[in-house]
C-alpha positions as a Python dict, from the first residue, in 0.01 Angstrom:
ca = {
    (1, 'M'): (0, 0, 0),
    (2, 'N'): (-32, 267, -271),
    (3, 'W'): (-178, 549, -61),
    (4, 'Q'): (-139, 800, -343),
    (5, 'A'): (-367, 596, -569),
    (6, 'I'): (-623, 548, -291),
    (7, 'R'): (-614, 921, -222),
    (8, 'A'): (-665, 1003, -592),
    (9, 'I'): (-979, 785, -616),
    (10, 'Y'): (-1105, 912, -282),
    (11, 'L'): (-1062, 1280, -372),
    (12, 'F'): (-1219, 1230, -715),
    (13, 'E'): (-1530, 1077, -557),
    (14, 'M'): (-1550, 1349, -292),
    (15, 'A'): (-1516, 1614, -563),
    (16, 'R'): (-1817, 1461, -742),
    (17, 'T'): (-2015, 1511, -422),
    (18, 'R'): (-1930, 1880, -422),
    (19, 'R'): (-2044, 1909, -784),
    (20, 'T'): (-2376, 1744, -700),
    (21, 'L'): (-2427, 1899, -357),
    (22, 'L'): (-2804, 1938, -398),
    (23, 'Q'): (-2855, 1571, -479),
    (24, 'S'): (-2585, 1427, -253),
    (25, 'I'): (-2633, 1623, 69),
    (26, 'I'): (-2927, 1862, 71),
    (27, 'A'): (-3197, 1631, -72),
    (28, 'P'): (-3140, 1344, 178),
    (29, 'V'): (-3132, 1588, 469),
    (30, 'I'): (-3460, 1752, 363),
    (31, 'S'): (-3634, 1418, 307),
    (32, 'T'): (-3516, 1285, 643),
    (33, 'S'): (-3626, 1605, 817),
    (34, 'L'): (-3970, 1556, 664),
    (35, 'Y'): (-3977, 1201, 799),
    (36, 'F'): (-3888, 1337, 1138),
    (37, 'V'): (-4153, 1609, 1130),
    (38, 'V'): (-4431, 1382, 998),
    (39, 'F'): (-4361, 1079, 1215),
    (40, 'G'): (-4265, 1283, 1518),
    (41, 'T'): (-4579, 1494, 1495),
    (42, 'A'): (-4840, 1248, 1369),
    (43, 'I'): (-4736, 948, 1578),
    (44, 'G'): (-4563, 1133, 1860),
    (45, 'N'): (-4894, 1285, 1967),
    (46, 'R'): (-5028, 933, 2026),
    (47, 'I'): (-4714, 771, 2172),
    (48, 'N'): (-4564, 969, 2456),
    (49, 'E'): (-4269, 747, 2545),
    (50, 'I'): (-4105, 418, 2452),
    (51, 'A'): (-3892, 258, 2726),
    (52, 'G'): (-3879, 592, 2905),
    (53, 'V'): (-3764, 789, 2599),
    (54, 'G'): (-3984, 1047, 2425),
    (55, 'Y'): (-4104, 922, 2087),
    (56, 'G'): (-3944, 1211, 1898),
    (57, 'S'): (-3607, 1134, 2057),
    (58, 'F'): (-3660, 759, 2014),
    (59, 'I'): (-3681, 776, 1634),
    (60, 'V'): (-3364, 984, 1591),
    (61, 'P'): (-3124, 682, 1576),
    (62, 'G'): (-3364, 507, 1337),
    (63, 'L'): (-3374, 806, 1105),
    (64, 'I'): (-2996, 836, 1108),
    (65, 'M'): (-2961, 464, 1036),
    (66, 'L'): (-3219, 482, 755),
    (67, 'T'): (-3017, 753, 583),
    (68, 'L'): (-2685, 583, 657),
    (69, 'L'): (-2788, 251, 504),
    (70, 'T'): (-2954, 388, 190),
    (71, 'Q'): (-2695, 655, 117),
    (72, 'S'): (-2398, 423, 176),
    (73, 'V'): (-2538, 175, -75),
    (74, 'S'): (-2635, 442, -330),
    (75, 'N'): (-2308, 637, -312),
    (76, 'A'): (-2084, 332, -344),
    (77, 'S'): (-2290, 161, -614),
    (78, 'F'): (-2301, 469, -837),
    (79, 'G'): (-1935, 546, -768),
    (80, 'I'): (-1815, 216, -918),
    (81, 'Y'): (-2094, 174, -1174),
    (82, 'F'): (-2025, 504, -1352),
    (83, 'P'): (-1666, 408, -1451),
    (84, 'K'): (-1810, 78, -1581),
    (85, 'F'): (-2073, 267, -1778),
    (86, 'T'): (-1821, 508, -1935),
    (87, 'G'): (-1549, 246, -1983),
    (88, 'T'): (-1291, 420, -1763),
    (89, 'I'): (-1292, 121, -1525),
    (90, 'Y'): (-1042, -51, -1756),
    (91, 'E'): (-792, 232, -1703),
    (92, 'I'): (-824, 183, -1327),
    (93, 'L'): (-789, -196, -1355),
    (94, 'S'): (-480, -166, -1574),
    (95, 'A'): (-312, 86, -1343),
    (96, 'P'): (-43, -29, -1095),
    (97, 'I'): (-293, -45, -809),
    (98, 'S'): (-429, -348, -628),
    (99, 'H'): (-791, -450, -609),
    (100, 'M'): (-798, -374, -238),
    (101, 'E'): (-672, -23, -300),
    (102, 'I'): (-943, 37, -562),
    (103, 'A'): (-1209, -78, -317),
    (104, 'L'): (-1061, 133, -37),
    (105, 'G'): (-1080, 448, -248),
    (106, 'Y'): (-1441, 405, -357),
    (107, 'V'): (-1574, 259, -32),
    (108, 'G'): (-1388, 515, 179),
    (109, 'A'): (-1544, 803, -15),
    (110, 'A'): (-1894, 654, 0),
    (111, 'A'): (-1865, 590, 376),
    (112, 'T'): (-1737, 945, 434),
    (113, 'K'): (-2034, 1097, 250),
    (114, 'S'): (-2279, 885, 450),
    (115, 'I'): (-2117, 973, 783),
    (116, 'I'): (-2128, 1344, 697),
    (117, 'L'): (-2500, 1308, 624),
    (118, 'A'): (-2555, 1119, 949),
    (119, 'V'): (-2382, 1391, 1151),
    (120, 'I'): (-2584, 1664, 977),
    (121, 'I'): (-2909, 1478, 1054),
    (122, 'L'): (-2805, 1429, 1417),
    (123, 'V'): (-2735, 1800, 1455),
    (124, 'T'): (-3065, 1883, 1283),
    (125, 'A'): (-3254, 1647, 1517),
    (126, 'T'): (-3125, 1835, 1822),
    (127, 'L'): (-3317, 2139, 1697),
    (128, 'F'): (-3644, 1946, 1730),
    (129, 'V'): (-3604, 1714, 2030),
    (130, 'P'): (-3358, 1651, 2315),
    (131, 'V'): (-3099, 1391, 2218),
    (132, 'R'): (-2847, 1227, 2448),
    (133, 'I'): (-2565, 983, 2371),
    (134, 'D'): (-2497, 747, 2661),
    (135, 'H'): (-2216, 557, 2486),
    (136, 'P'): (-2036, 791, 2242),
    (137, 'F'): (-1757, 542, 2164),
    (138, 'W'): (-2003, 271, 2062),
    (139, 'M'): (-2213, 522, 1873),
    (140, 'L'): (-1910, 608, 1660),
    (141, 'A'): (-1819, 240, 1628),
    (142, 'F'): (-2165, 140, 1501),
    (143, 'L'): (-2171, 447, 1274),
    (144, 'L'): (-1836, 363, 1114),
    (145, 'L'): (-1896, -12, 1087),
    (146, 'T'): (-2240, 33, 933),
    (147, 'A'): (-2123, 298, 686),
    (148, 'I'): (-1828, 84, 574),
    (149, 'T'): (-2031, -238, 556),
    (150, 'F'): (-2311, -95, 344),
    (151, 'S'): (-2066, 97, 127),
    (152, 'L'): (-1905, -241, 55),
    (153, 'L'): (-2251, -377, -27),
    (154, 'G'): (-2310, -82, -260),
    (155, 'F'): (-1974, -146, -426),
    (156, 'I'): (-2085, -505, -494),
    (157, 'I'): (-2420, -386, -633),
    (158, 'G'): (-2246, -134, -859),
    (159, 'I'): (-2034, -409, -1012),
    (160, 'W'): (-2328, -648, -1041),
    (161, 'A'): (-2564, -396, -1203),
    (162, 'D'): (-2567, -374, -1583),
    (163, 'G'): (-2816, -87, -1598),
    (164, 'F'): (-2940, 207, -1395),
    (165, 'E'): (-3261, 18, -1314),
    (166, 'K'): (-3068, -259, -1139),
    (167, 'L'): (-2858, 4, -965),
    (168, 'Q'): (-3167, 125, -777),
    (169, 'L'): (-3329, -216, -736),
    (170, 'V'): (-3162, -325, -411),
    (171, 'P'): (-3169, 14, -229),
    (172, 'L'): (-3535, 80, -313),
    (173, 'L'): (-3687, -268, -293),
    (174, 'I'): (-3470, -433, -27),
    (175, 'V'): (-3262, -198, 189),
    (176, 'T'): (-3526, 72, 249),
    (177, 'P'): (-3816, -167, 330),
    (178, 'L'): (-3595, -373, 563),
    (179, 'T'): (-3490, -56, 744),
    (180, 'F'): (-3850, 60, 785),
    (181, 'L'): (-3947, -285, 915),
    (182, 'G'): (-3638, -308, 1136),
    (183, 'G'): (-3762, -82, 1415),
    (184, 'S'): (-3664, 260, 1282),
    (185, 'F'): (-3985, 415, 1412),
    (186, 'Y'): (-4094, 165, 1676),
    (187, 'S'): (-3968, -97, 1919),
    (188, 'I'): (-4018, -456, 1808),
    (189, 'D'): (-4148, -524, 2159),
    (190, 'M'): (-4466, -347, 2044),
    (191, 'L'): (-4531, -625, 1790),
    (192, 'P'): (-4721, -950, 1857),
    (193, 'A'): (-4501, -1238, 1974),
    (194, 'F'): (-4508, -1414, 1634),
    (195, 'W'): (-4397, -1105, 1442),
    (196, 'Q'): (-4126, -1033, 1696),
    (197, 'K'): (-3969, -1366, 1605),
    (198, 'V'): (-4012, -1304, 1233),
    (199, 'T'): (-3852, -960, 1264),
    (200, 'L'): (-3536, -1114, 1408),
    (201, 'F'): (-3461, -1248, 1057),
    (202, 'N'): (-3431, -887, 939),
    (203, 'P'): (-3060, -785, 957),
    (204, 'A'): (-3156, -416, 990),
    (205, 'V'): (-3303, -491, 1335),
    (206, 'Y'): (-2958, -561, 1477),
    (207, 'L'): (-2802, -250, 1327),
    (208, 'I'): (-3078, -17, 1445),
    (209, 'S'): (-3103, -178, 1788),
    (210, 'G'): (-2730, -151, 1854),
    (211, 'F'): (-2718, 206, 1732),
    (212, 'R'): (-3018, 306, 1948),
    (213, 'W'): (-2856, 143, 2250),
    (214, 'S'): (-2553, 369, 2207),
    (215, 'F'): (-2788, 666, 2245),
    (216, 'Y'): (-3033, 567, 2518),
    (217, 'S'): (-2906, 234, 2661),
    (218, 'I'): (-3218, 56, 2535),
    (219, 'A'): (-3212, -224, 2278),
    (220, 'D'): (-3445, -475, 2117),
    (221, 'V'): (-3171, -736, 2096),
    (222, 'N'): (-2847, -796, 2284),
    (223, 'V'): (-2582, -541, 2194),
    (224, 'A'): (-2313, -808, 2153),
    (225, 'V'): (-2536, -985, 1901),
    (226, 'S'): (-2588, -657, 1712),
    (227, 'L'): (-2213, -599, 1694),
    (228, 'G'): (-2150, -958, 1591),
    (229, 'M'): (-2406, -943, 1310),
    (230, 'T'): (-2254, -618, 1181),
    (231, 'L'): (-1904, -767, 1177),
    (232, 'F'): (-2032, -1086, 1010),
    (233, 'F'): (-2196, -886, 730),
    (234, 'L'): (-1876, -682, 692),
    (235, 'M'): (-1667, -998, 651),
    (236, 'L'): (-1920, -1140, 403),
    (237, 'C'): (-1903, -828, 186),
    (238, 'L'): (-1521, -831, 193),
    (239, 'A'): (-1522, -1196, 85),
    (240, 'L'): (-1759, -1121, -205),
    (241, 'I'): (-1547, -829, -326),
    (242, 'S'): (-1235, -1045, -310),
    (243, 'W'): (-1412, -1309, -521),
    (244, 'I'): (-1531, -1049, -774),
    (245, 'F'): (-1181, -915, -836),
    (246, 'R'): (-1029, -1263, -837),
    (247, 'T'): (-1271, -1392, -1101),
    (248, 'G'): (-1327, -1066, -1289),
    (249, 'Y'): (-1704, -1097, -1250),
    (250, 'R'): (-1879, -821, -1452),
    (251, 'L'): (-1543, -644, -1491),
    (252, 'K'): (-1376, -824, -1782),
    (253, 'S'): (-1662, -784, -2024),
}
């Protein structure tokens, strides 16, 4: 394993975050804080508690997961797309570094940025509402697994995209709506029986439910199922990345 090469890619991507601090860190935190204020105030006045948890506290895991999913995808997709756009990707591919090491560098940086954002939002949330973490180990596990999984997805999107429009297509039209409809701001138990069943086809439900359980020991679906779905999606993304590098899809032309 060429750790020096992985470290070089990782540090380069993290340095880009420092150069674009306003866009990379401050903007997502402000937008998420606005979500928290608007939803917590407008809806919180009408919903006192959900499963014994105050509504303002209830939405904190959903807000963190919303940011984690979207930022992981965006950071990783732009990180690998930009070298493709400028042509420097060929220098990386011709270097004495394996495909796995390239992915580790880019995905590791994207996941790190997303986790930093998630921690900042969690700290910010404690200024507004009381937040408790019943299962800190599982909270960290879901946080890490989700950040890595969706950074891998973003890496795939960055390779697939052949323009900046496609780069934003999946995060804006698929990931964000699925997260909103996955129980970020409500429990799926509040939905009619038919829509509860339909919602179970949304993969974001399992991520949000498992993450919320780690905070308040309440979940819309079984925690083991949530963990299993996360690991399944992780394996699927790893398999797709392996296929991309093996075939040279969107990399050799």
